[in-house]
N, C-alpha and C positions, 0 to 999 in steps of 0.2 A: 786754618782758613774758611772763612764761610761760603756756602753758596748756595745760591739762587735759583728758585726753582719759579718760570714764568709759563703759568696755563693759561688760554686766553679760551672762553665758550663762545662757538660760531652757531648761528640760529636764528633760525626764521621758522613761524608760524605758517599755516594756512588759514589765512581769516577767511569769518564765516563774509559772505553779502548780506546786505542788511535784508532776512530771510523773516514777511509777515505773515501773520494770522493765515492770509488766504493763500497763500502761496504750500501752506500744509495740501499734498496729496496731488498739487500740478506738476510734480518730477523737476520742479526748479533748481537749480542746483547749489547743492550750500556752498561752495565754495566761490569767494570771489576772484576768479582767474586773471583779471585786466591788473586788477589791482594789486595782486600778489606778483605778478610779474613783474610789474612796474617797480613795487618798493623793493623787489631785488636787483633790480640794474642799480637803481639808485644806490643801494647801499654796497651792489659789487662796484660798480665804480668811484663810490665816493671811498672803501672801504678796502672791500677783499682784494683788487686788481692792487690797490698801490700797496696796500700793506705789505700782499705775499713777493709782490718782484721787491720791497725792503726786505724782508727777510730771508730772502733766498740771496739776496747780495751779504746782507752781514752774516748768513750761514756760511757764505763759501769764502766769505775774504776775510773769517776768522781762523778758517781751517776746520769749522764744526767747533768751537769751543764754543760759539756762542750756539745754547740749547733754546726751546719753546717746545710748549704741551701744548696741542690744541685738540677741543672736543667740540667735534660736527655732529649736532643734532642729524636722526633721520630724513626730519621732515628738509631741512635745509640740503642733503645732498638729492635726495628725490626732486628737490625744486630744481636746483643747480643741474642735472642731468635732464631735464626736461628743457628749461627754459634760458637756461645758460651753459651748455657746453665747455663753451671757454675760460667759464667761470672756474666749474671742476677741473679742466686739464692746468690752468694753473695752482688750483690747491696741491694736486697730484705732483707737480716739476717743486709743487716747495716741501715738499713730503720725499720728493727723491734726493735731496740735499744731503738725510740723513741725520739732518740736526732738529726733527722735529719728532716728536711720541705722539701717536693717537690714545685717544681713553676711551674708556668703553661708558658706557650710558643707557638710558632706554632709549628705542627708536622712535615714538612718538614723541621727547621730550616730555614727556606727562609723568600723573601723580600716583603710578599704578604702583607704586612702594607702601604707598598710605593706603587702599581701596584693594587690593588683589595682590597676592601672592603670585597664582598661576600667570597672570597677564605682564605682570613684573619680570618674571624668569623668560616670556616669553617675548617682549619687545629687548631687554636686553639681546638675548638669543640674536632676532631680526637684526638690529645694530651691529653684533657684529660681525655676524654675513656681510652686513653693507659694506662696512672699512675694509673687511679681506677680500670684497670685489674692488671697490675703485682704488683702494690704495696697498692691498698687499699685506699689510699688517694684523695681528692679532695682539688689540691691547691686553694688557695685564694688569690697570691700575684704573682704576672705577672713578666716574663722577658723577653721580646720583641727579638728576633734576634739582637747579639752581640747589647744589650742595646739600638737599635735606637728605640728614643724615641722625639715625638715633642707634641706641644699643643691640635692638633685636633684628636692626636693618644686615648688622655685622653678618652672623652665620651664611645667611644668603649669600651676601657676595662673596664669601669666603667661597662657599660651595659650586657657585659660577666661578672658580678657577680664579679669582683675584687676589692679585700681593696687596694691593694696599687701595686708598680711598682717598679722597679731596673731602676736606670736611671743613665746617667755617669756625675760625676762633672766636668766639663768640665767649665775651666776657661772662657770662653766667656758667660756662664749662670751664673756661681755663681757669678761671679763679687767678691766683696769683703766677701761675706757669706759662711759663714763654709760650707763644705759637710757633716760634722759629728752633722748632726740634722734631724730631719724630718718635711717634708717642704709639702703642699696642692699642689693639680695639680691647674695650670692656670683655670678659666672657670669651674673648676669639681673639686670642694674643697672637695666634701667626697671623693678624689682619693690620697692617700698618695704617696708619692714619696720620696723613699730612695737613696738621690745621693751615688755613690762610690767615695771614697776617695780615687782616681790613682794615688797618689804619693805613701802613704804608700801598696797602693793593687802591682805596679810597685814595689817595692823594693823588692818582693818575686816574684811575678811571671816573673820580666824580669832580675832585678840585680842581683837577690839573686848570680852566679856563676860569676861572671864578678869582675875580680879582678883588674880591672882598676878602679874601682868604689870607691869612697872616704869610703863608709859604707860597704867596703869588708873587714873582715868574719863576716856577717849576725848571728849574733847567736840568740838565742829563749831568750837569757836575754837585749842584746839590741834592739831587736825588742821591747818586753812588755815596755822598760822604752819610748820605741818614742809614743805608745799606749797612756803610763799613763800621758804622756808631750802634746798631741794631742788636746787636752779638747775636749769640745762640750757635746753633751750629749748620742750622740752613733757614734760608729766608721763603720762604712761599707766598708769589706775588699772584692772585684769581685775578684776572676782568673781563668783561666782555670783548670779544674780536672787535666788537662795533665801533670802542672805544677812540679806536686808530681810524679817523676820518669823518666818524657819522655823530658819535655823541661828541667830540670832541674836534670839531673840523679841522680841516687843512690849515687854517689860516691863524687857528691859535698853538699852530707851531710844535703839533702831537708828532708830527713822523721825524723832524729833526729832533727832537727831542729822543725818539725812539731811536732815529741813526747812531747819536750820538751816545747813547747809554751802556751800550757792548762795551768801548774802551775806553769809557771810564772808569767804568767796573773793574777789568782788568788793570788798569794804574793801581788801586787800589787793593789789587791780591785777591777779589773777587773769582771765585770761581760759577759759571751755569750749569747745572745738572738737570735729565730729565727725571721723573717723576717713580720710576721705573729704576733707576740709579736708589735712591732714596726708599725703596719698596727691599731693600735689598740688608737694608744699615738695620745694627740692632736698638731695638726702642729706648729711649730715656725715662719711661713710665708710662703708665697704664692710663688712660684716660678714657672717661664714662661719659656718655650721650645720654642723660635719662630718659631724654624727649626731644620727640624732631624739634632739629633746627634747621637755618638753612639761612644763606647769606643776604636775603631779602629782609630792608625794614631795618627801623631800629630794634625790631623785638627779638631777629633775627629767628624766627621761627614759623609758622606757617599759615599765619594771618594773613599774609598777600594771597591766598588762594583761596581758604578755608575760614575767613574772618566773618563770616554775615552769614544769616539764614539764606541768601540765593546762593550761593557757594555750595552752602551741603546740599542744596536739593536740586542744584545743578548735576553735582557730582555724582552724588545718592540716582539721580536721575538715569544718568550715563551709564554705569557701572552695572545698573539695575537691568539695561537691554544685553549687556555682554553675551550673557550664555544661548539668548537668544539669537541673537547675529551670529555667533559662531555654529550654534544650530542650525541655521540654514544652508552652510557653506558656500555660500553667494561670497565669491571675494572682492566683487564691487561694493557689498554692504559693511565687508570687513575691513574694506579701505576708507571707508567714509567716518565708523565707527571710530577706525585706531585714531584719526585726523583727529576728531573730536576730543581724545584724551590729552592733546597739546595742553600742557598748564596756563599759559599766555588767554586762553577763552574765560578759564575762573580770573584771573589776575586783573583781564579788562572788569571782573564785577566788585573791585575793591571799597568799599566805601569811608576810605581812612582820608583824616583831613593834613594838613599841615603839611611838613616835607615830603611824606611819604606820598600822601595823594597826587602831589605835584609829579609825580615819577610816575605814578599807574597811568596821570594823565598824558604826560609826554608819551607812552606807548600806543596807548589805546586807541582805537579807530573811529571810537564811539564817544555821541555828546554825551551820556552820562554811561554809571555803572550795570541801569534800571535799563536802555537799551540793547546793554550786551547781555542781560541776563533774557531780556524778553526773545533774541534773535536764538539763543544756543537754545530755547526751551521750545521755540517752536520747531528748532530743525530737529531735535529730539525725536519732538510729536511723529513726525514727517516718518524717520530713522523707525520707529516703531511701528508706526502702521505699513512700511515697505518691508519690514521684518515679517511681518505676520501674513502678508501678502506674498513672502516668498515660499513659505511652507505648503506644502513639502520641498525638499532640497532642492534646490534647482543645478543644472547641469553646469557646469567650469564651461567657462569660453575656453577658445583655442587659446595654447600657452600659457593657461592659468590654471589648472589643473594640478598638480603641486604647493600653492602657495596657499593653501590655507591647511593643506597636511604641515607643511613646513614649519606653519605659524604656531599649529598646536603642536610639533613635536619640540619648539623650541621652549613650552613651560616646561618639561621635565629636562630641558639641556644643564647639562654641567660639562665645563672642562675636559 
């Protein structure tokens, strides 16, 4: 019997406002709260609420035979708590069905794994606390931002108490191997790797509504046939949660497809499993990722975020401020800095062309990558000035005394 493991990333960034040179030093807000609140509500109404209702129904009607995994970024949870508590309740009700496994990640949906081991540990610990607070789960399977992973990260993930990690089944890694198996991490054999079947995943995430695709229209019956014929022990299907209703609008039939899929799979003898169940299985072989790999763009590497001089400069500037921001002990400055670590800010600076460039443009609120770079660097300059002005250490505001201490404690946190 072949098992199906479905995972969806659920994420919204705190987008910057159009921060100009003349805003530096004026205490102007960094983030466009009005736009962020509006976009969150739009995605919630089109995707989160209807998708949560449908998944809740499917899990209950199947007697929990239908199972999915979700990874909610910390920035999303922060926005839901502040601006859309009804949507947060909807996610809590979905998780309460017992059919949803929540994954661990960095709280800020950041590239900290590529920049600072200390910051990576701190954000993973912060995210774990948030998942426990809002949902009462303790994740045992990890999903790094945009599936970024390489061999050198495996010991860090294992040391933080995770049993498995989701990775991209990129051709340059898999070679002749199938992604439809559980593997062991090279150099860290106790850590399991669950590689994404990117072809079957992208059939839903990207090609579903493409009328020029030879697989269109994609019905649940057809897709279940493909899954049955794929072979292997377990098929790992990873998509953005926003696929359902936002990237693929309701009128494409995406919700009807999702509603029918479990039953079509059951009819073919397919079974749904959580990632933690796969983590308990013996691996078929060891799998090595010599360099950082992700699920983004044709290259399946990190060039979506660190592929040009603007992105490299912005990343270096941001993490160059980290020690000074922490030294202030100011929770407000730390919160601003952490929100700037979100990978989307660098993603908007990508200058790729052709199909990948079109995807970047779709997600970006800026007219050009250069506008994204200017806004980010202006904010970084303001943050640097505010950090210098905050020394020596300011007293924490009421109710925030332990925030910085807990964050710093997360740098050394292990399970």
